[in-house]
N, C-alpha and C positions, 0 to 999 in steps of 0.2 A: 457831621454833615455828610451827605451822600458823596460829594466830590472829594472828601478826605478819606473815604473808606478804601482800605486795601485789604483784600482777603488774607487772613492770617496764614492760611496754608501756603499761599504763594510766597509770603515773606519768609517763612521758615524753611520752605523747600523740602518739607518732610512728607513722604508717602504720597506725592502727587505725580501723576504721569507727566512726562516731558511735554506732551502735546498740550496739556492744560496750562503748564507754566508758560509755554511759548505764547499761547493765546492771551494770557494776561499781560505779559511784558511787551508784546507787539502793539498793544493798544494802550499802553501807559504813555500819556501825552503831557507835555508841560502845561502848567496853568497859565492864565492870561498875564500874570505878573512875572512870568519867566521861571517860576520854580520847577524843579524837576522831580520832586518827590511826592507830589499830590496828584489827585485825579479830578478832571473836570466832569460835569454832568454828561457832556457829549461822549467823552472817552469811556465813562462808566457804562452808558447804554450800549456803546459799540462792544465793550468788553463782555457785557452780559449776553449780547447776541452771539458773539464768537464763542463764548463759554458754552452756551446752549448747543451750538453746532458741534463743538468738540466733544461734549458729553455724549451727545447722541451718536456721533461717529464712533467714539471709543466703545460705547455700549454695543453697537452693531458688531464691531471688530471682536470684542470680547465674547459675544454670543456665538459668532462664527467659530472662534477658537475653541470654545467649550464644546460646540457640536462636533468639531473635528476630533477632539480628544475623546469624547464619548464614543464616536463611531469607531475609533481605532484602538480603544482600550480592550484588554482581554475579555472575552465574553464567556462568563462562567456557565452560561446556559447553552453553549454551542454543543454540537454533536460530539461525542467522545472520540478521542484518537485511538484507532485500532492498530495494533502492531502485528504485522505479518512477517513470517520468515519461511524461506524455502531452503531445504538442506538435503542434499544427497548424502546419506549416512554411510554408504558403502558397507551395508550390513554390520555396522559398528566397528569396522576395522580401521583403527587409527593410524596416524603417521608413524607410530612406533610398532606397527604390526600386531598390536594387542586388540582384542575384542572387548569393548566396554560400552554397553548400552546406557549405563548411568551417566557416563561422560557425555554421550550424545545428547541425552535429555537435559542435562545441566546447561548446555549451550543454547537451548531454545525455550526453556521453561517459562521465560517472561513474556512470550508472545501470546497474543489472543487467538490467532489462527496460524497453524503450523502445517506446512506441506513437506512431507518427507518422501524420499525416493530410496529405492533399493533396501526396503525393509523385507526381512525374510522370516520364514517359519519352518522349523523342523529340517534344518540342514546340519549335516555332520560337522561342517567347519565352524559352526557357532554352537555346538553342543546340543543340537536337537531342541533348542528352546523355541518358544513362541514369542518372537520379538514384538509383534503388535500388542500382545497381552502384557508383556513386560513394560513397554512404553506407556500403555494406558494406566498401569498400576502406579507408575511414577508420576503421572500427570492426572490425578483423580478429578481435578476441576475442569477437565476438557472432555467433551464428547468426541467420538472418533469413528472413522470408517477405514477399512483396509481393502484394497483391491488386488487380489493375487492374479496378475495377468500371466505369470508363469506358474503352472500348476502340474505337478507330477506326483506319482506314488512315492512315498518316502521310505519304502522298505529297504532300499539298497544299502548294504553295509550294516544294517541292524534289522533283524527279523521282527516283524510286528504282526499282531493278529488283526483280522478284519475289523474287529470291534474297536480297535484303536483308531482306525481310519486316518492315519497321519498322512498329510499331503505336504510335499516339499513345494513351498510357495515363495513367491518373490514379487514385489510390486510396490506401488505408492500407497501412502497413508495420509489422511488429513485429520487434524484435530482442531477443535474449536471450543472456546469458552461459551459461545452461544450455541444453542441446539442446532444440529444439522437436520434440516427439515426433510431432505431426501438426498439420495445419491444414485448415480448411474456409473457403470463401468463401460468404457469404450475401448475395445481392442484395436490397436493400430495394425495396419498391414505390415507383413513381413515377407521378404523374398528369400526363399530357401537358398542356402549356400553350399558349396562343396569343399572349399579350402579354408574357410574362416568360420569361427563360431558366431552364431547369431541366435537371438532368442526373442520371444514375445514381449512386447511392451504395450503400454496403453495410457489412457487418461482417466483419472477418477474425477468425476464431476459431482459437486455437491451444491446445495442451496442453503444459505445462512441468512436469517432475517436480521439485518442490522438496524440501527436506529433510524436510518434514512430509507429503509425498505429492503426488499430481498435482493441479494447479489449471489451470482453463481461463482464458486471458487473451485479451481482445478488444481490437482496435484498430478504431475505427469512426467514422463521420460520418453524422449525420442531415441531412436536407434543410435548406437555408438559406431555402427559399421561404416556407412557412407552417406553422402549427401543425396544420392538418388532415393534411397529408402526414406530418409528424413523428409524430403520434399513430398513424397507420397503421404506420409503421416501428417505433415503440416496441412496439406489439402484436406485430409479427413478432419483434422481438428477445427479448421475454419468452417467446414461444412456443418459440423456438430453445433458450432456456435451460431451459424446463420439460421439453422432450422429450430433454434430454441423456442421461438414463439409458436412455430407451427406444431412442434411436438407437444409443447405444454409440459406440465409436471407429470409425475408417474401415473397419477389417475386424474381424470377430469369428468365433469358431468355430475349429476345428482346421485345420491346413494340409491341402491337398488331396492332394498327392503327396509333399511334403517336398523338401528340397534347395533350391539357389539359383534354380531355375526355377519354384518354386512362388509363388503369390500372396503368401504370407507371407514369401517371400525368406529363409527359414531364420532369421527374427528372432523374438524373444519376443513373446508377445501384447501388443498395445497396451492402453491403459487410457483411461478417461474420468473425470470428476469431477462430483459434484453441485454443487460450488462454483465460482464464477467471479468474475473481476475485469473490469469494463467500463471501458475507458479511451478517451477520444476527445472529439471536438467534437460536442456534442449540440444546438448552436444553440438552446439553451433556457435561460432564466434560472430561478432557484429559485421564482419565483412562477408559472411556466408550468404548463399542464396536463400537459406531458410529464414534468416533474420529479415532480409528484404521482403520476403513473402508475408511475414507476419506484420511488419510495420509499414509496408508499402514502399515503393521506389522513391527516390529523391526527384524533386522538380528541377527546373532550370536554375533555381537559386540554391540548390543543394539542401533543400529543406524537405522533410518528410510530410506528405500530405495525409492528414488523419481522415480516413474514410470510414463509413459505417461498417464495412466488412473487414477491417484490419484492427490492429491493436497498437498501443503505445508503450514503449519501454520506460518503466518507472525511473530507471537510472538517468535517462536523458531529460526527464521532466525536472528532476532536482538539480542535476549537474551540467546539463546542456553539453553532454559529451558521450559519444557512442563507444569510445574505446573502453572506458570504465576500468574497474579493478578486477584482477584475476579471481575466479572462484574455484578453479581446479588447479591444484598444485601438482605438477608433474613429479611422480615418484622417481627416486634415483634409479638409473638404468632403464627407464621406460623409453620406448622409441620416440623420436621427435625432439623438438626443442621448445623450451619456454612454457610458462604457465598460461592458462587460457581463461577467458570469461565465457562460461557456457551455461551458467545458472541465472535465471531471469524471473522477473515478475512483470508481466504485461497486463495492461488494463484497457478496457473499452474506452474509446475517445471521450465518452460522456463522463468518465470518472477522472479525467486528467486534472481538473481543478481541485480535486480532493487529496491528491498526493502531496505529502508534506516533507518527507525525508526518506533517504535511502542510503544504505551503507553495507559494506562487507565486513563481517567479523573475521579478521585475519588471525585471531589468536586461537580459535577453536582447533583442537587437535584430534577430534574423534573420527575423522574421515580424510580422504584425499581431496574432498571438496570443502568449501567454506560456507557457512550460513550467510545468506543474503537477506537483509532486513529492509522492510518498508513501513513507514508510518503513513496512515491514510485517515482522512477525516470521515468516519462512518457513524 
Protein backbone atom coordinates (compact mmCIF):
# COMPACT_ATOMS: atom_id res chain seq x y z
CA UNK A 1 0.00 0.00 0.00
CA UNK A 2 1.12 3.57 -0.59
CA UNK A 3 1.24 4.51 3.08
CA UNK A 4 3.48 1.52 3.83
CA UNK A 5 6.01 2.44 1.12
CA UNK A 6 9.44 3.46 2.30
CA UNK A 7 12.00 4.20 -0.43
CA UNK A 8 14.64 1.45 -0.22
CA UNK A 9 17.53 3.88 -0.82
CA UNK A 10 16.50 5.83 2.31
CA UNK A 11 16.32 2.62 4.36
CA UNK A 12 19.73 1.43 3.27
CA UNK A 13 21.39 4.84 3.45
CA UNK A 14 23.60 3.96 0.49
CA UNK A 15 24.73 6.56 -2.08
CA UNK A 16 22.06 9.09 -1.16
CA UNK A 17 22.83 12.77 -0.56
CA UNK A 18 22.31 13.85 3.04
CA UNK A 19 19.78 16.44 1.94
CA UNK A 20 17.55 13.72 0.43
CA UNK A 21 17.81 11.56 3.53
CA UNK A 22 16.84 14.53 5.68
CA UNK A 23 13.88 15.27 3.44
CA UNK A 24 12.59 11.74 3.88
CA UNK A 25 13.06 11.44 7.63
CA UNK A 26 11.70 14.89 8.43
CA UNK A 27 8.39 13.89 6.87
CA UNK A 28 8.16 10.42 8.35
CA UNK A 29 5.08 10.63 10.60
CA UNK A 30 3.37 8.13 12.93
CA UNK A 31 0.28 6.33 11.59
CA UNK A 32 -3.16 6.92 13.12
CA UNK A 33 -2.71 3.87 15.36
CA UNK A 34 0.47 5.24 16.87
CA UNK A 35 2.99 3.20 14.89
CA UNK A 36 6.31 4.82 14.15
CA UNK A 37 7.57 2.78 11.24
CA UNK A 38 4.99 3.31 8.53
CA UNK A 39 3.85 6.17 6.31
CA UNK A 40 0.47 7.82 6.06
CA UNK A 41 -0.90 9.04 2.70
CA UNK A 42 -0.52 12.64 3.95
CA UNK A 43 3.11 12.18 4.93
CA UNK A 44 3.84 10.43 1.65
CA UNK A 45 2.48 13.32 -0.39
CA UNK A 46 4.43 15.80 1.71
CA UNK A 47 7.56 13.66 1.36
CA UNK A 48 7.15 13.56 -2.43
CA UNK A 49 6.76 17.35 -2.58
CA UNK A 50 9.81 17.86 -0.38
CA UNK A 51 11.74 15.20 -2.31
CA UNK A 52 10.95 16.98 -5.58
CA UNK A 53 12.14 20.26 -4.07
CA UNK A 54 15.41 18.78 -2.86
CA UNK A 55 16.06 16.93 -6.11
CA UNK A 56 15.62 20.18 -8.01
CA UNK A 57 17.76 22.13 -5.53
CA UNK A 58 20.59 19.60 -5.64
CA UNK A 59 20.45 19.45 -9.40
CA UNK A 60 20.89 23.22 -9.57
CA UNK A 61 23.74 23.06 -7.04
CA UNK A 62 25.41 20.24 -8.92
CA UNK A 63 25.06 22.09 -12.23
CA UNK A 64 26.61 25.19 -10.68
CA UNK A 65 29.45 23.10 -9.26
CA UNK A 66 30.10 21.49 -12.64
CA UNK A 67 30.13 24.88 -14.36
CA UNK A 68 32.67 26.21 -11.83
CA UNK A 69 34.89 23.16 -12.29
CA UNK A 70 34.74 23.43 -16.06
CA UNK A 71 35.50 27.14 -15.92
CA UNK A 72 38.58 26.63 -13.76
CA UNK A 73 39.98 23.44 -15.22
CA UNK A 74 43.18 23.70 -17.31
CA UNK A 75 42.37 24.93 -20.79
CA UNK A 76 44.32 22.90 -23.31
CA UNK A 77 43.38 25.32 -26.07
CA UNK A 78 44.71 28.42 -24.28
CA UNK A 79 47.45 30.55 -25.76
CA UNK A 80 50.91 29.02 -25.26
CA UNK A 81 53.20 30.02 -22.43
CA UNK A 82 56.26 31.83 -23.76
CA UNK A 83 59.49 31.84 -21.78
CA UNK A 84 61.54 35.04 -21.87
CA UNK A 85 65.02 35.50 -20.46
CA UNK A 86 67.34 38.49 -20.27
CA UNK A 87 71.04 37.95 -19.58
CA UNK A 88 74.00 40.32 -19.59
CA UNK A 89 76.66 37.80 -20.59
CA UNK A 90 79.71 40.07 -20.00
CA UNK A 91 81.11 38.87 -23.35
CA UNK A 92 81.08 35.30 -21.90
CA UNK A 93 83.50 36.07 -19.05
CA UNK A 94 82.33 33.91 -16.18
CA UNK A 95 82.78 34.11 -12.44
CA UNK A 96 85.91 31.98 -12.83
CA UNK A 97 87.39 34.57 -15.28
CA UNK A 98 87.16 32.04 -18.10
CA UNK A 99 85.52 32.85 -21.46
CA UNK A 100 82.98 30.21 -22.43
CA UNK A 101 80.19 31.08 -24.84
CA UNK A 102 78.78 27.52 -24.73
CA UNK A 103 78.23 27.87 -20.99
CA UNK A 104 76.29 31.08 -21.57
CA UNK A 105 74.07 29.48 -24.21
CA UNK A 106 73.41 26.44 -22.04
CA UNK A 107 71.90 28.71 -19.38
CA UNK A 108 69.30 30.22 -21.74
CA UNK A 109 68.71 27.56 -24.40
CA UNK A 110 65.22 26.64 -23.11
CA UNK A 111 63.84 30.16 -23.60
CA UNK A 112 61.59 31.11 -26.50
CA UNK A 113 62.81 34.71 -26.64
CA UNK A 114 66.30 35.60 -25.42
CA UNK A 115 67.64 39.11 -24.79
CA UNK A 116 71.41 39.21 -24.40
CA UNK A 117 73.62 42.18 -23.60
CA UNK A 118 77.38 42.74 -23.91
CA UNK A 119 77.79 40.42 -26.86
CA UNK A 120 80.92 41.19 -28.86
CA UNK A 121 82.62 40.52 -32.15
CA UNK A 122 86.36 40.52 -33.02
CA UNK A 123 87.92 41.56 -29.73
CA UNK A 124 91.37 40.35 -28.74
CA UNK A 125 90.22 39.44 -25.22
CA UNK A 126 87.81 36.85 -26.62
CA UNK A 127 90.12 35.52 -29.33
CA UNK A 128 88.79 37.65 -32.22
CA UNK A 129 85.74 35.40 -32.49
CA UNK A 130 82.34 36.39 -33.83
CA UNK A 131 80.20 35.80 -30.73
CA UNK A 132 76.81 36.50 -32.38
CA UNK A 133 77.59 33.88 -35.02
CA UNK A 134 78.74 31.39 -32.38
CA UNK A 135 75.61 31.92 -30.29
CA UNK A 136 73.40 31.54 -33.36
CA UNK A 137 75.17 28.30 -34.32
CA UNK A 138 74.49 26.89 -30.85
CA UNK A 139 70.80 27.91 -31.04
CA UNK A 140 69.81 26.88 -34.59
CA UNK A 141 66.07 26.89 -33.72
CA UNK A 142 66.17 30.64 -33.01
CA UNK A 143 66.06 33.62 -35.37
CA UNK A 144 68.37 36.42 -34.27
CA UNK A 145 69.43 40.06 -34.61
CA UNK A 146 72.57 41.76 -33.28
CA UNK A 147 72.96 45.54 -32.81
CA UNK A 148 76.59 46.72 -32.55
CA UNK A 149 76.18 50.08 -30.82
CA UNK A 150 79.90 50.17 -30.14
CA UNK A 151 81.69 49.89 -33.48
CA UNK A 152 85.42 50.39 -34.14
CA UNK A 153 88.08 49.21 -36.56
CA UNK A 154 89.38 45.86 -35.31
CA UNK A 155 92.93 46.09 -36.66
CA UNK A 156 94.63 47.18 -33.44
CA UNK A 157 96.98 44.48 -32.21
CA UNK A 158 96.44 42.29 -35.26
CA UNK A 159 97.02 43.55 -38.79
CA UNK A 160 94.16 42.87 -41.14
CA UNK A 161 93.58 43.62 -44.77
CA UNK A 162 90.81 45.89 -45.95
CA UNK A 163 89.01 42.95 -47.51
CA UNK A 164 88.66 41.35 -44.04
CA UNK A 165 86.75 44.43 -42.87
CA UNK A 166 86.76 43.29 -39.26
CA UNK A 167 84.89 45.58 -36.92
CA UNK A 168 85.36 45.51 -33.15
CA UNK A 169 81.73 45.51 -32.07
CA UNK A 170 79.75 45.29 -28.86
CA UNK A 171 76.03 45.43 -28.13
CA UNK A 172 72.75 43.62 -27.45
CA UNK A 173 71.34 40.61 -29.26
CA UNK A 174 67.84 39.19 -29.44
CA UNK A 175 66.90 35.64 -30.40
CA UNK A 176 63.43 34.22 -30.93
CA UNK A 177 61.93 30.87 -31.89
CA UNK A 178 59.25 32.86 -33.71
CA UNK A 179 60.35 34.90 -36.75
CA UNK A 180 61.59 38.41 -36.02
CA UNK A 181 59.48 40.45 -38.43
CA UNK A 182 61.63 43.56 -38.25
CA UNK A 183 64.21 45.30 -36.07
CA UNK A 184 65.44 48.79 -35.34
CA UNK A 185 68.58 49.98 -33.58
CA UNK A 186 68.28 53.01 -31.31
CA UNK A 187 71.49 54.67 -30.13
CA UNK A 188 71.24 56.22 -26.68
CA UNK A 189 72.72 59.58 -25.81
CA UNK A 190 76.20 59.57 -24.28
CA UNK A 191 77.92 62.50 -22.58
CA UNK A 192 81.66 62.57 -23.25
CA UNK A 193 83.85 62.19 -20.16
CA UNK A 194 87.41 63.18 -19.18
CA UNK A 195 88.31 61.06 -16.18
CA UNK A 196 86.09 57.97 -16.55
CA UNK A 197 85.61 55.47 -19.35
CA UNK A 198 82.29 55.77 -21.15
CA UNK A 199 80.94 54.10 -24.28
CA UNK A 200 78.00 53.96 -26.68
CA UNK A 201 74.99 51.87 -25.69
CA UNK A 202 71.52 51.48 -27.11
CA UNK A 203 68.29 49.55 -27.51
CA UNK A 204 67.56 46.86 -30.09
CA UNK A 205 63.85 46.90 -30.93
CA UNK A 206 62.20 43.96 -32.69
CA UNK A 207 58.71 42.84 -33.58
CA UNK A 208 57.60 39.25 -33.04
CA UNK A 209 54.21 37.91 -34.09
CA UNK A 210 52.89 35.96 -31.08
CA UNK A 211 49.73 33.84 -30.96
CA UNK A 212 47.89 36.85 -29.50
CA UNK A 213 49.22 39.36 -32.00
CA UNK A 214 52.39 41.38 -32.66
CA UNK A 215 54.50 42.49 -29.70
CA UNK A 216 57.65 44.63 -29.71
CA UNK A 217 60.56 43.13 -27.76
CA UNK A 218 63.63 45.13 -26.74
CA UNK A 219 67.11 44.05 -25.69
CA UNK A 220 68.95 47.02 -24.21
CA UNK A 221 71.60 48.36 -21.88
CA UNK A 222 71.66 51.71 -20.11
CA UNK A 223 74.90 53.45 -19.19
CA UNK A 224 76.87 52.10 -16.25
CA UNK A 225 78.41 55.50 -15.54
CA UNK A 226 75.86 57.63 -13.65
CA UNK A 227 72.20 58.36 -13.13
CA UNK A 228 72.29 61.59 -15.12
CA UNK A 229 73.13 59.75 -18.31
CA UNK A 230 70.75 56.90 -17.56
CA UNK A 231 67.85 59.31 -17.10
CA UNK A 232 68.57 60.90 -20.47
CA UNK A 233 68.60 57.44 -22.03
CA UNK A 234 65.39 56.45 -20.22
CA UNK A 235 63.62 59.49 -21.63
CA UNK A 236 64.78 58.44 -25.10
CA UNK A 237 63.51 54.92 -24.52
CA UNK A 238 60.09 56.12 -23.40
CA UNK A 239 59.91 58.49 -26.39
CA UNK A 240 60.73 55.61 -28.76
CA UNK A 241 57.90 53.60 -27.27
CA UNK A 242 55.47 56.51 -27.30
CA UNK A 243 55.93 57.20 -30.99
CA UNK A 244 55.66 53.54 -32.04
CA UNK A 245 52.20 54.06 -33.50
CA UNK A 246 53.24 57.25 -35.25
CA UNK A 247 56.41 55.76 -36.76
CA UNK A 248 54.76 52.51 -37.79
CA UNK A 249 56.82 49.56 -39.05
CA UNK A 250 59.98 49.97 -41.19
CA UNK A 251 57.89 50.37 -44.34
CA UNK A 252 54.31 51.51 -44.74
CA UNK A 253 51.92 52.11 -47.61
CA UNK A 254 51.35 50.12 -50.80
CA UNK A 255 54.12 48.61 -52.97
CA UNK A 256 55.55 50.96 -55.60
CA UNK A 257 55.69 48.68 -58.63
CA UNK A 258 55.08 45.18 -57.27
CA UNK A 259 57.18 42.09 -57.80
CA UNK A 260 60.41 40.99 -56.19
CA UNK A 261 62.28 44.14 -57.24
CA UNK A 262 59.94 46.39 -55.30
CA UNK A 263 60.82 47.84 -51.88
CA UNK A 264 58.09 45.66 -50.39
CA UNK A 265 59.78 42.61 -52.00
CA UNK A 266 56.36 41.15 -52.72
CA UNK A 267 55.85 40.49 -49.00
CA UNK A 268 52.72 41.26 -46.98
CA UNK A 269 52.54 44.57 -45.13
CA UNK A 270 54.43 44.60 -41.86
CA UNK A 271 52.89 45.63 -38.56
CA UNK A 272 53.75 47.33 -35.32
CA UNK A 273 52.27 47.13 -31.83
CA UNK A 274 51.39 49.59 -29.08
CA UNK A 275 52.62 47.05 -26.52
CA UNK A 276 56.24 46.31 -25.72
CA UNK A 277 58.48 44.19 -23.50
CA UNK A 278 61.70 45.85 -22.32
CA UNK A 279 64.45 43.40 -21.35
CA UNK A 280 67.98 44.20 -20.38
CA UNK A 281 70.57 45.62 -18.03
CA UNK A 282 69.24 48.96 -16.76
CA UNK A 283 72.17 49.51 -14.37
CA UNK A 284 69.63 50.83 -11.87
CA UNK A 285 68.21 49.51 -8.63
CA UNK A 286 64.52 49.74 -7.65
CA UNK A 287 65.15 52.79 -5.46
CA UNK A 288 66.79 54.73 -8.33
CA UNK A 289 65.22 57.60 -10.25
CA UNK A 290 65.42 55.54 -13.46
CA UNK A 291 63.15 52.86 -12.00
CA UNK A 292 60.65 55.52 -10.87
CA UNK A 293 60.64 57.05 -14.34
CA UNK A 294 59.97 53.71 -16.01
CA UNK A 295 57.19 52.48 -13.72
CA UNK A 296 55.85 55.82 -12.52
CA UNK A 297 55.89 57.39 -9.04
CA UNK A 298 53.91 56.02 -6.11
CA UNK A 299 50.56 57.47 -5.11
CA UNK A 300 49.45 58.37 -1.56
CA UNK A 301 48.86 54.66 -0.88
CA UNK A 302 52.43 53.77 -1.94
CA UNK A 303 51.09 52.03 -5.05
CA UNK A 304 52.42 52.45 -8.57
CA UNK A 305 49.98 54.00 -11.01
CA UNK A 306 49.98 52.15 -14.35
CA UNK A 307 49.81 54.79 -17.06
CA UNK A 308 49.77 54.50 -20.82
CA UNK A 309 53.28 55.99 -21.08
CA UNK A 310 54.99 53.86 -18.41
CA UNK A 311 55.81 50.19 -17.85
CA UNK A 312 55.30 47.57 -15.16
CA UNK A 313 58.04 45.51 -13.53
CA UNK A 314 57.28 41.81 -14.11
CA UNK A 315 58.90 40.86 -10.81
CA UNK A 316 56.38 42.95 -8.86
CA UNK A 317 53.48 41.46 -10.83
CA UNK A 318 54.39 37.97 -9.63
CA UNK A 319 55.94 38.64 -6.22
CA UNK A 320 54.41 41.97 -5.15
CA UNK A 321 57.87 43.08 -4.07
CA UNK A 322 60.14 45.71 -5.62
CA UNK A 323 63.33 44.71 -3.79
CA UNK A 324 63.50 41.37 -5.59
CA UNK A 325 66.59 39.21 -6.00
CA UNK A 326 70.05 40.32 -7.07
CA UNK A 327 70.94 39.85 -10.73
CA UNK A 328 74.45 41.34 -10.60
CA UNK A 329 76.93 39.64 -8.28
CA UNK A 330 79.66 42.03 -7.18
CA UNK A 331 83.05 40.54 -8.12
CA UNK A 332 85.67 40.23 -5.36
CA UNK A 333 87.61 43.48 -4.96
CA UNK A 334 85.08 45.52 -6.95
CA UNK A 335 84.30 48.97 -5.44
CA UNK A 336 81.13 49.32 -3.39
CA UNK A 337 79.12 46.91 -1.31
CA UNK A 338 76.55 44.23 -1.98
CA UNK A 339 74.97 42.59 -4.98
CA UNK A 340 72.33 44.47 -6.95
CA UNK A 341 69.10 43.96 -8.85
CA UNK A 342 69.76 45.75 -12.15
CA UNK A 343 68.37 43.39 -14.82
CA UNK A 344 64.67 43.65 -15.56
CA UNK A 345 61.80 42.73 -17.80
CA UNK A 346 59.22 45.53 -18.00
CA UNK A 347 55.92 45.15 -19.86
CA UNK A 348 53.29 47.57 -21.13
CA UNK A 349 50.34 47.87 -18.69
CA UNK A 350 48.05 46.08 -21.16
CA UNK A 351 50.21 42.94 -20.79
CA UNK A 352 50.16 42.77 -16.99
CA UNK A 353 47.44 40.12 -16.87
CA UNK A 354 49.48 37.81 -19.09
CA UNK A 355 52.54 37.57 -16.80
CA UNK A 356 52.55 34.19 -15.05
CA UNK A 357 55.91 33.71 -13.36
CA UNK A 358 59.30 35.34 -12.81
CA UNK A 359 62.54 34.13 -11.26
CA UNK A 360 66.31 34.63 -11.17
CA UNK A 361 68.61 31.77 -12.13
CA UNK A 362 71.12 32.05 -9.29
CA UNK A 363 73.12 29.02 -10.44
CA UNK A 364 74.42 30.30 -13.78
CA UNK A 365 78.17 30.90 -13.75
CA UNK A 366 78.80 32.32 -17.24
CA UNK A 367 78.83 36.03 -16.29
CA UNK A 368 78.84 38.45 -13.37
CA UNK A 369 75.08 38.81 -14.01
CA UNK A 370 72.37 36.19 -13.54
CA UNK A 371 69.68 35.31 -16.10
CA UNK A 372 66.25 36.73 -15.27
CA UNK A 373 63.35 34.59 -16.52
CA UNK A 374 59.69 35.45 -17.13
CA UNK A 375 56.81 33.24 -18.25
CA UNK A 376 54.09 35.06 -20.10
CA UNK A 377 50.84 33.94 -21.71
CA UNK A 378 51.34 34.80 -25.41
